[in-house]
C-alpha positions, 0 to 999 in steps of 0.5 A: 534501482536508487538507493534509499537511506532507511534509517530504523526507528530510533527507540529511544523515545519509547519510555517518554511516549509511553509514560505519557500514554500511561498518565492520560486519565483513564486505565491503562492500556484501556484505550488498546490499539489506539495506543499503539498507534499513538506509539507508532506515530511518536516514534515515526514522528519522533515527538510526545506530540504529534501531528497529521499534516495534509493527507494526501492519497496516491492513485497510480494506474496502469495495465498488465500484459497477464490480462490478455490471458484472462485471469480476471473478470473485467477488461482493460478497458476498466483501468482508464475508464475508471481512472476517468471517472476518479477526475469527476469524483465518482469513484469510492476513492473520491468519496471517501477521500473527500470524507477524510481530507485527503489529497487525491493525486490520480497518476498515470503510470502505465494505462494502456490509453492515451489520458494525456490530455485528461484534467486531473489525472497526472501523465508519468507513462512508462508505456501502454501496460506491462508485457505479458509474463507468461511468455517474458518479464513484465518490465526492463530494468529500466522501467522498473528503474522509472517507476521506483522515481516516479514513486518517489519523486510523488511522495516528494511532491507529497512532503514539499507542500507539508504531507506527513501522512500518505495512502497509497491506492491502485488501479489496474485490471490483473493486478491480483496476478502478480500479486499472488505469484509475489506472496508465493515467492515471498512467503513460499507459500504454495501458489494456489493458496495464494490465488482468489478471485480478484475482481469476482471470478468464478470457480472456473475463472479462478482454476483458469487463472490458477493455470495461467500463473503456474505456468508462469511461474514454472517458467520463471523458475527455470531462468531464475534469478538470484536478484532481489529485484528479478521476481519484481521485474518479471513479474510487478505491474507499473502501479505496484513499482510505483508504490513501492519507490512511494513506500520506500521514499516515504520512510525514507522522510518519515512520512507514516504510510498507510497499507491498504489491501492485498496488492499493496501488501505484496508491495509493502511486502517487497518494499521490506524485503528489499529495506527491513527498517521501512515497516517501521513507518507502515501502518496495516490498515485492513484485511480484504476479502480476496483469499489469502489476504490473512496469510499476507499480512502474516508475512510480515507479522502485520496486524491490520486494524480493521476486517470489513471485507473489501476488495475495492483496491483503490486504497479505500481500505487505507482511508476507512482507517484513517480516522482511527489513527486521527483518535490515536494523535488526537488521544494522546495530545488532547486527553487530560492527564491525572495531575491535571485533572486530579483524578488519583491513578486507579490502576 
């Protein structure tokens, strides 16, 4: 795996930022989480006058071998069908990107379908889906490295056109399964407490999913490697590993990362385990409806901005939260201060 040079957030500007926020013409602390967000954006950008430029959204698609075991209510064909739908502007992610002015990049990292001739899809296919981790590792080390590089490359492309705020979404039937296993392994949480309905499994379906993942985890534990990368390679999806690479490269480039729901939170946890300093560049945007997401956020002590019960994926929660980040930036830049407004401080 490539090495990332991710620096911890430089805190030297914090007192000056706090003074600016406290002297805006409002009661001290009265804008709550917006003040916290403004502080984070200022620190990430190392400025008292932050800005949000060319917001970009990476939609990463790939299929999962574990889907063959019936752990999802939807068949894998839905992955490629939705990828095509996104190119026509018909997905939830399209609507929110249009609403908030995000540049949407639709990327095939490992969809089990030939999408090479579909206009609007960036072809970075590693393979036609991962292997079935019930029986063997989902990917090879070389495939893992390639996925990390793809994520980093995509961020570089965004930065080249001026992007300094990035959200990431996924499309991959079956990807709540590896997310649940990562949650169990990295959070030291019993697997039963990490498994939910995904795209809509009923009670027998959830029971079957639990049985399959328990068997897979048992087989993995019998061949456990001490490497931190081992569970990522063994269980991950290509879109998930690419997302980790994107998160790490974004942190390296001081780009603010908006973290979406259950799957992207799992990826963020992996990124933070690899490079703890990367968390300073992440905003955890919402707590979704997937069972265990709240506990997953607790692993990294994250306080989500929204709780809308979303479980669509695609990065929709991150896009919905973007106006709050925009409001925080506008607050610190556009509100008058007590001196200029000739208002007596009232706190």
